Each structure stands twice: as C-alpha cells, then as structure tokens.
N, C-alpha and C positions, 0 to 999 in steps of 0.2 A: 157323608159320615152319619152313621146312626149311633147316637150316644145319649148318655144320661149324665147330667152334671150335678155336683153337690154345690149348693149356694150358701153354705155356712159362712159366717163372718170371717173375712181374711183370706178366703180362697179365690183363686184367679185361674180357672181352667181356660184353655185356648186351643184352637186348631187354626193354623196359620201357615203362610208361605213367605219365603224370602227368595230374591233373585240370587243367582250364583255369582254374578259379577258386580263389583262396585261396593262402596261403603254404604251402610244404612244412613239415611233412608233412600239414597239414590239408587240402590239395588231393587227397590220396590218391596212393599209389604202388603199382603192381603190377609186380613183377619176374618176368616169365614165364620168363626165363633170365638168370642171372647166374653167372659163374664167377670164382673166385679161390681161391688157396691150396689147390688140389687138390680143391675141392668145387664141385658144381653146386648152386645155390640157387634156391628158389622162395619169394618174399616178397610180403607185402601189408602196407602201412603206413598208419596213420591218425594223427591228431594227438593229443597229450596236453595236460595242463595246463601243461607246460613248453615254451616256445617252441623250435622246431627240434629237439625230441626226439620221436621216433616210438614208437608201440606197434607192434611187429612181430609178424606171424603168419608163421612161417618153417619151412621144412624144407630139409634138404640131403642130398645123396648124394655120397659120395666117388667120384672118377673110377675108383678101384680097384673099388669096389662095383658100378659100372655096367659094368665090363669092361676097364678099364685101357687100354693102348696100342691094342688092337684097337678099342675103342669110340671112342677119339679119332680114329682114322684114317677114320671113316665120317661120312656125313651123318645127321642125326637130325631128328625132327619134334617141335617144342615146340608145345603147344596150350593155349589158355585157353578155358574155358567160363564165360561171365559171364552169369548169369541173374538174375531178380528175387529168387531164393532164396539163391544162393551164387556164389562165385568158386572155380573149380577149375583147377589148373595141372598139366599132364602133360608127360612126356618119353616119346616112343615108346609112347604109350598107357598108360604107367605113371603112376598118380596120385601126385603129389608132395605136394600140399596142397589141402584144400578148406575154405573158411571161409564160415560162414553170414553172410549180409548183415546180420542183426540184431546181430552183434557188431562190425560195422565202422563204427559211428558214431564221430565225433571225440569225444575225452574232454577237449576244451579249453573246455567250458562252452557252446559254440555249439549243440550238439545237431544239427550238420549231418552229412550223410552224403556223404562225398567220392566215393562210387561211384554216386551218382544224379545225376551231371553228366557232360558229355562229357569224354573223355580223349584225349590224343594219344600216339602211339607214338614211341619213340626206339630206335635200334639204334646201338651204339657199341663201339669197342675202346679202352678206357682202358689206360694203361700206368703202372705204378709206383703211388705213393701209399700210403696207409695200408692199404687192402685188397689192392691189386695186389702190393705188395712190391717187392723189389729187382730190377733188370734186368741186374745184372752178368753173369749166366750165360745171358742170353737172346740167341740169334742173330736177326739181322734180315735180311730183312724178315719180317713176320708177317701172318697173314690171319685174318679172321673172315668166312668165306664164307657168303653168303646166296643160296640157290637161289630162294626165293620167300617172300613174306609174303601171306597171304590173310586177308580179313576177311569174315565172313558175319553177316548180321543178319536175324532173323525179324521 
C-alpha cells in the first residue's frame, strides 16, 4: 500500500487483515500499518488460552525515529511478504518485523494456524478510544490518503 497518514492527536489509521474463520484473535490478525500515540506499529496476533486475549508479535518505530514532520508530510510504502515460512512487514523497504510461521499457531488448545486460511483486508481511520487517545487538540477534517493497494500472489 502506498499511503500517507495524519498523525494528529487521537487518530488511529490502520491497514490490517483478519482471518475468515474463527473468533478474534484465534482467526489471526496482521497489522501491516497501525499508528497511534506517536508510534507506527507492525503487529501479528494469534489466540491464547484466554478468550479474546491475543499473543502479540510486535514492533514499533516512533515517528521521530522515522523522520518526524518531514516523514509525515510524504507518502510511504507499506509492504507485507507472507510466505509458507514467515510473515514480514516493512515500511519503505525497512524491515519492521519478521515472524516464523511455526510460532504463529493458536495457543488456545485447538492447534489451528490462523495464517493458513484466507484473510481479508481492512483500511480505516479510527478516532479516539483507548489507543487513539483524546481528540480535544485535533483539527478536522483529517485524512488517511491511500494512493494504491496491490496484492500479488505466486
């Protein structure tokens, strides 16, 4: 995906997938791009023995670390490489996280693998809430601009 995110206080843009079968998080979640509270996140979640509690494989980069206001003002390319061996998430060719598929089985006793099923993509700009935070100092309107989303399969 090539996109540009607004990092104003309280905003929570995301590009992510969910598996088509099972309850969250045992259906699997991949956050190719998620932003809130000054950080860009790359996350992969599977189920645990506790209902609705995920085991997260995560990494984050602060917007300052990525380049601050100059970085925010530009479009960037987020990428996911999903193979039989692993799932790797990138921003502008920089690897954020790579997780071996063998470690992504659900820990809920089912021994299912949520990433060996079809997933669907979501793109959204959430506002407020636990992760987004307060919107008191945010000017509106806001945008999560998407130039394109491309999917390739071998």
